[in-house]
C-alpha positions as CSV (number, residue, x, y, z in Angstrom):
1,M,-2.6,2.3,7.8
2,K,-2.8,5.7,7.9
3,K,0.1,5.6,5.4
4,L,-1.3,3.7,2.9
5,N,-4.2,6.0,3.4
6,F,-2.1,9.1,2.8
7,A,-0.2,7.4,-0.2
8,L,-3.4,6.2,-1.9
9,T,-4.6,9.7,-1.6
10,I,-1.6,11.8,-2.8
11,C,-1.9,8.7,-5.7
12,L,-5.5,10.0,-6.4
13,A,-4.8,13.2,-6.4
14,L,-1.9,12.8,-9.2
15,A,-4.1,10.8,-11.0
16,L,-6.8,13.8,-11.8
17,G,-3.9,15.8,-13.2
18,S,-2.6,13.3,-16.2
19,L,-4.0,10.0,-17.2
20,L,-1.1,9.3,-19.4
21,R,0.1,5.7,-18.9
22,G,2.9,3.8,-21.1
23,S,5.7,1.6,-21.1
24,D,8.3,3.7,-19.5
25,T,7.4,6.9,-19.0
26,F,10.9,8.2,-17.9
27,Q,12.3,7.3,-21.7
28,G,13.6,10.2,-23.4
29,N,12.7,12.8,-20.8
30,Y,15.2,15.1,-18.8
31,T,12.9,14.8,-15.5
32,A,15.3,13.9,-13.2
33,M,14.5,10.7,-10.4
34,T,14.5,13.1,-7.8
35,F,11.9,15.2,-9.0
36,P,8.5,13.9,-7.5
37,G,6.0,11.5,-9.3
38,Y,3.0,12.2,-11.2
39,Q,1.1,9.3,-10.7
40,C,0.3,5.9,-8.9
41,A,-1.2,3.1,-8.6
42,A,-1.5,0.2,-5.6
43,I,0.3,-3.1,-6.9
44,S,-2.6,-5.6,-6.5
45,S,-1.0,-9.0,-7.9
46,F,2.5,-9.8,-9.0
47,S,4.0,-12.0,-11.2
48,D,7.1,-13.9,-12.2
49,T,6.4,-13.1,-15.7
50,N,4.1,-10.1,-16.2
51,D,5.5,-6.5,-16.4
52,L,3.9,-4.0,-14.6
53,A,2.1,-1.3,-16.9
54,T,4.1,1.3,-16.0
55,T,8.0,1.3,-15.1
56,A,8.2,2.8,-11.6
57,R,10.3,5.6,-10.2
58,A,9.5,4.4,-7.0
59,I,8.1,1.8,-4.5
60,Y,6.0,3.0,-1.3
61,V,5.8,-0.3,1.0
62,G,2.8,0.1,3.2
63,T,3.8,-3.6,4.8
64,G,7.2,-4.9,5.5
65,G,8.3,-7.8,4.3
66,D,10.7,-8.9,1.1
67,L,10.7,-6.9,-1.7
68,S,11.3,-9.5,-5.0
69,I,11.6,-7.1,-8.0
70,E,13.2,-7.4,-11.7
71,L,14.5,-3.5,-12.4
72,Q,14.2,-2.0,-15.3
73,N,17.6,-2.5,-17.1
74,D,17.8,-6.6,-15.2
75,T,17.6,-9.4,-17.8
76,P,14.4,-10.8,-17.5
77,G,14.1,-13.8,-15.0
78,T,16.7,-12.2,-12.8
79,A,15.1,-11.5,-9.2
80,T,16.8,-8.8,-7.0
81,V,15.5,-9.8,-3.4
82,F,15.0,-6.7,-0.5
83,K,15.4,-8.3,2.9
84,N,13.2,-7.3,5.7
85,I,11.9,-3.8,4.6
86,P,10.2,-1.8,7.0
87,S,6.5,-0.5,7.0
88,G,6.6,3.0,5.3
89,T,9.3,2.4,3.3
90,M,9.7,4.1,0.0
91,L,12.3,2.9,-2.4
92,D,13.8,5.3,-5.6
93,L,13.9,2.3,-7.7
94,R,13.0,1.6,-11.7
95,V,11.3,-1.3,-11.2
96,R,9.7,-3.2,-14.1
97,R,8.5,-6.8,-11.9
98,V,7.3,-7.4,-8.6
99,R,7.8,-11.1,-8.4
100,T,5.9,-13.5,-6.6
101,A,8.4,-14.2,-3.7
102,T,7.4,-10.7,-2.2
103,T,5.8,-11.0,1.3
104,A,5.6,-7.0,1.8
105,A,2.0,-5.8,1.0
106,D,0.2,-2.8,0.5
107,L,2.5,-1.8,-2.3
108,V,2.4,1.8,-4.2
109,E,4.1,1.9,-7.7
110,I,4.7,5.5,-8.2
111,W,5.5,7.2,-11.8
């Protein structure tokens, strides 16, 4: 819980700096994926058909489990499943959609 609270505190601090929100804020931008994210949001619902409001550059997993996702360049409907992700893991992935087969919880997207 401490890790999630810390992540959400960081998210709030980052959100105050900028309110920019688009479909893919990295497209056409030279910012390297190794640079820190500048905004984040809790992922409150999963969907097999709807994309996240913003393509994530990383996903924080607060409570471990399986993560079923679609990456930015995946064919729609093609899921990638990461099994048994431990709590507190940060995955540096360009995630477009978090699917309903996900059992991990307390997810935060960072962009």
